[in-house]
N, C-alpha and C positions, 0 to 999 in steps of 0.2 A: 209876232213871235213871242212866246211865253217861256221864260226860263231858258232861253237859248235853244229850245227845241222846236219841233214842227207841230202845227195844229191843222186839223182838217180844213181844207179850203171851203167846204160846203157849209161850215158852221156860220150862223148868222147871229147878230147881237139883238135883233128885235125881240126875241123870245124872252129877254129879261125885262122888257117894258110891260108894265101891268096892262096898259090899254091894248097893246098888240096881243098880249097873251089872252085877254078876254075876247078879242075879235077872233083869234084863232080857235078858241074853244067853241064859240058859237058856230063858226064856219065848219069846223070839223063835224059837229053834231049833224049839220044839215048838208054836208058834202058840197060846200060852195067853193068854187075855184078862185080863191081870193088872191093867189099869187101865180104869176106866169112868167115864163122866159121866152122871148122872141129871139131866135137865132137867125138874124137877118140874112147872113151870108156865110158861105164857107171860104170866101175869098180872104186873103190876108197878104199884107206886104212883108210879113215875116214868114219864115219857114222853120218854125221851132221843131226840134227833134221829137218832143213829147206830145205834140198836138194831136187831139182826137178827132178834129173836124176839118182841118184845112185840106182843100183840094186845089190842084192846079186848074186853070181855066179849061184846058183840054180834057180834064178828067170829069168835069162836072156833068156833062150830058149822060154819062153812064149811071148817074145816081138820081137824075131828075132835072127839074127846072126851078130856078130861083123864083120865089114869090115876088111879084111886082109890088110897087107902092100901093096901088089900088087894092090888091089882094091882102096885103098886110093890114091896111086900115080897115078893111071889111072884117077880118078876123078880130081886130082890136075892138071894133064897135060891138061885135057879138060877145066878146069876152067881157067887156064892161057891163053889158046887159045881164050876163050870167053871174056877175059879182066880183070880177077881178078888180083889185084896187092897186096892188103892188105889181110892178112890171120891171123885169130886168131885160135890157136890150144888149145883145152880145153878138158874137160871130163864131168863127173867123174874127176878122176885124170889121165891126159893124159899119165904120165909116167908108169901107170899101164897096158897100152896096151902091150901085149906080144911081139909085134914087133915095139915098140916105136923107137928104135934107127934107124932101117931101114927106117921107115916113116920119121923121123926127118931129117936124112941125105938127103933123096930124096927131101923133101920139100925145105930145105934150098938151095939145089943145083939148084932148079928151079928159084931162084931169087926173091921169094916173100919177101915182108916186113912182117915178122912174129912176132906176139906177142904170147908168151907162157903164158897160164893161168894155175896156179898150186897152190897147198897148200904148196909147197916148202919143205915138210918134206922128200921127197925122193931124194933131191939133194945131193947125196953121191959122192964119189970120181969118180966113173964111169960116173955118169950123168954130173959132173962138167967137166970132160975131153971132153965129147961129146959137151957140150954147149960152151966150149972154142974153139973147132975146128969148130963148126957150130953155131955161136952165133945168137940169135934172136935180133930184134931191141929193144926189151924190154920184161920184165916179169911183169905180173899182178899177184901178190901173195895175197892170202887170209890170213887175220889175224883175228882169232876168240877169242883172249884173250891175256893176258900178263902173264899167268901162266899155269902150267900143270893142275891145278885144274879146271880152267875155260874151258880149252880145253876138259877136260873129261866130263864136264857138257854139252857142246855144241856139240862136235864131237864124244863123247863116245869112246875115245881112251886114252891110257896111254902115258904119256910123249909127248903129241902132241905139246905143245909150245916149249919144248926143241929141238925137231926134226925140227920144223919150223924155230926157231931161228938159228940153225946150218946151215940149208939150205940157209936162207937169208944172213947170213954172208959169205957163200961160193959165192953166186951170187955177192955180193958187191966186194969181192976180185977179181972176174973175170972182174969187171968193166961193168957188164951188168946193164942197167937202170932198176930199180925196182919200181913199184907202189904198195902200200899196199891198199887192199880193205877189209873192214869189213862189214859183215852182222850182224846187231844188233838184238838180240832176248832177251827174258826175262832172259835167262841163262847167258848172258854176258853184259847186259845193264849197270850194275853198274861198269863194268870194262872198259867202254868206255874211261874215262880220261887216264887210264894207257896204253891203246892201242895207244891213240894219243901221249902220252909221249914217248912210244917206237919208234914210227915212227919219231918223232922229234929228239930224241937222236941219231937215226941212220941215220938221214939226208934223209929220204925217204918220198916222197909225199904220202898223205894219204886221203882216201875217205871212209866215213862210210854211209851206207844206212840202214834204218829201213823199207824200202818198201818191205817187205817179202811177196811173193805170194804163196798161196797154190799150191800144185802140182796136175796136172792131169795126170802125166806121171809115178809116182811111187806109189806102193801100200801102203807104210807105212810112208810117209812123215808126220811129225808133225808140219809143218810150220804154219798152221792156229792156233794151240794151243800155239805155241812158240812166235809168233810175238807180238810186243808191240802195241796192238790194240788202247790203249788210245792215244798214240802219233800219230798213223795213223789217228785216228778220228780228232784230233786237226789239223793235216796238211790238212785234207780234208776240214774242216771248213774255214781255211785260203785260200785254193784254190778257194772255192766257192765265198768268199768275193772278191778275186782278179778278178774273172769273172764279178762280179757285178760292180766293179769299172771301167770296160771298156774293158775287154778282154773276151768277150763271146765266147762260143764254137759254132762252125758252124756245125750244124748237117747235113748240105747238103754235107759235105766232107765225103768220104768213110772212113771206119775204118783204113785201111792200110796206108792211106795218112798221118796219125799222127805219123808214125814210121820213124825214120831217115834212115832206110834201104829200104824204099819204092823205087822200081825201081833201087836199087843200090846194095843190099846185100841179103845174103841168109844164111841159117843154114843147115848143113848136119849132121844128127843124127848118132850115133854110129852104128845103124843097117841099114843104107843106104837109108834114105829118106831126100829129100830136103823140108825144111819148111820155113815159113815166120818168125816165132818167136820161140825162144827156150822154152817158157813156154807152147806152144800149142801142142796138139796131132793131128793136121791136118795142111795142107793137107799131105797125104802120097804119095809124088811124088818120085818114085824110081830113084836112080842114079846108082844102080847096074844093069847092062844090058841095060842101056839107055844112049844115047848121052847126055852129060851135057847140051848142048845148048837147047835141046828139053825139058829137065826138067826145065830149066830156063824159057822157054816160057810158060810152064804150070803154073809156079809160078806167072808170070806176069798176066796171066788170072785170077788166084785166087785173086790176089791183087785188080784187077779192078772190079771184080764181087761181092766180099764180101761186104755186106751192113749191116747197123744197123738193129736190130729188129724193127718191126713196132711200138712197144710200145715206143721206144726211140724218134721216129719222132714226136710224139704228146704229150710227157710228159711235164708237166708244168716246170720242172727243166732242160729241155734239154739244155738251154743256159749256164748252170753252171756245167754240169756233164762231167768232163774231164775223158775220159776213152779211151781204145784202144781195139783192137781185143783180145790181150793177157789178158787184165784185165777181159773181159767178159768170156773168156775161163776158167780162174782159179777161178773166183768168182762166176760164174753162171753156169758152166758146159759146156759152148760152146759159140762161138762168135756170134751165131745167136739167143741167148735167154738171158732173164734177169730174176732175181728172186725178189720176194717181199722183201727179206732181203736186197739185194743190193740196189734196188731202194728206199726202205723205208728210208734207212739211208740218202741218198742224198736228198730226198724230205724233210726230217725232218730238215736237216741243212739249206737247201734253205729257208724253211718257217721261220726258226728262224731268219735268216738275213733279209728276206723280211718283217718280222713282226716288225723289229726295224726301226721305221719311220725316226729316225735321220740318220741312215746309208743309208736307201733307198732314202731319199730326197737328200742326198749329192751326191750319186753316180749314179743316174739314171736320 
């Protein structure tokens, strides 16, 4: 958390490292998939209101079949051959995959720089032994409150904080670097200072985001109702003013070019599809039964051909409307369309600033 506010959860620190930056620049030029995310499963022992991927076991067959350990490791071997170096292993809760240990041992044995993304509540003695033998470069752990009561309100589980705290303490004893990440919604907003205190007291870096996106991937996500809309509205107003001050949006740039994984990264879903963004439900490029490099080529074509809706290209607020393909997918139902509700809010804020002559005269 910076200055008591929220930061986008997708921001990563590696870009500040000169070596990483040089690697990215070379990979970008040649469209090498150096960074990947394996969404091992949609299973989770939590039932968070804002989750975009969690499905109940009885719902899973409607969306496909979970990749087996053998299938994940085949994808990983092909990804390594294609140039993948950095790998994020996530879920759902990745430790809930029935063959997690087999997958984890296989991935770490291939030499990837792996980050494990987890809620930390399942880091028991067996998991600790596995991570001690096959350590990740780091763990990104979610923190949803500083008490069991707040966890029950957010994650709808009993003893959630106690289990998470126990898992985090175990990771610290193992000497594995941990970063805490909080998604702030109405049910835990008041607990934000206590979460920050918990991170400080335990010497853990901490990042909080209120940028909660509705889900197009799960049937019963309550993200739209749970997010702190008032703060999101205020952040959007400040963002529009920033654009008016001299950082306008260039609508001629294609949607995918605004993502840091453009030409560099990919996301593989639990049911075997390569996608551009975790929040989107397209494209459905299969990795099961297809050579990884061919799936990557298809994804590159998708990135290059996806364009903004025609309404965006002529909108009066186009120079201040910061958005991406994922934003349109979750807010408007798809990356190729916009809604009156979404556009109306942006135009309203734009007109408010534009109507203030003092600001307009100063910054234009």
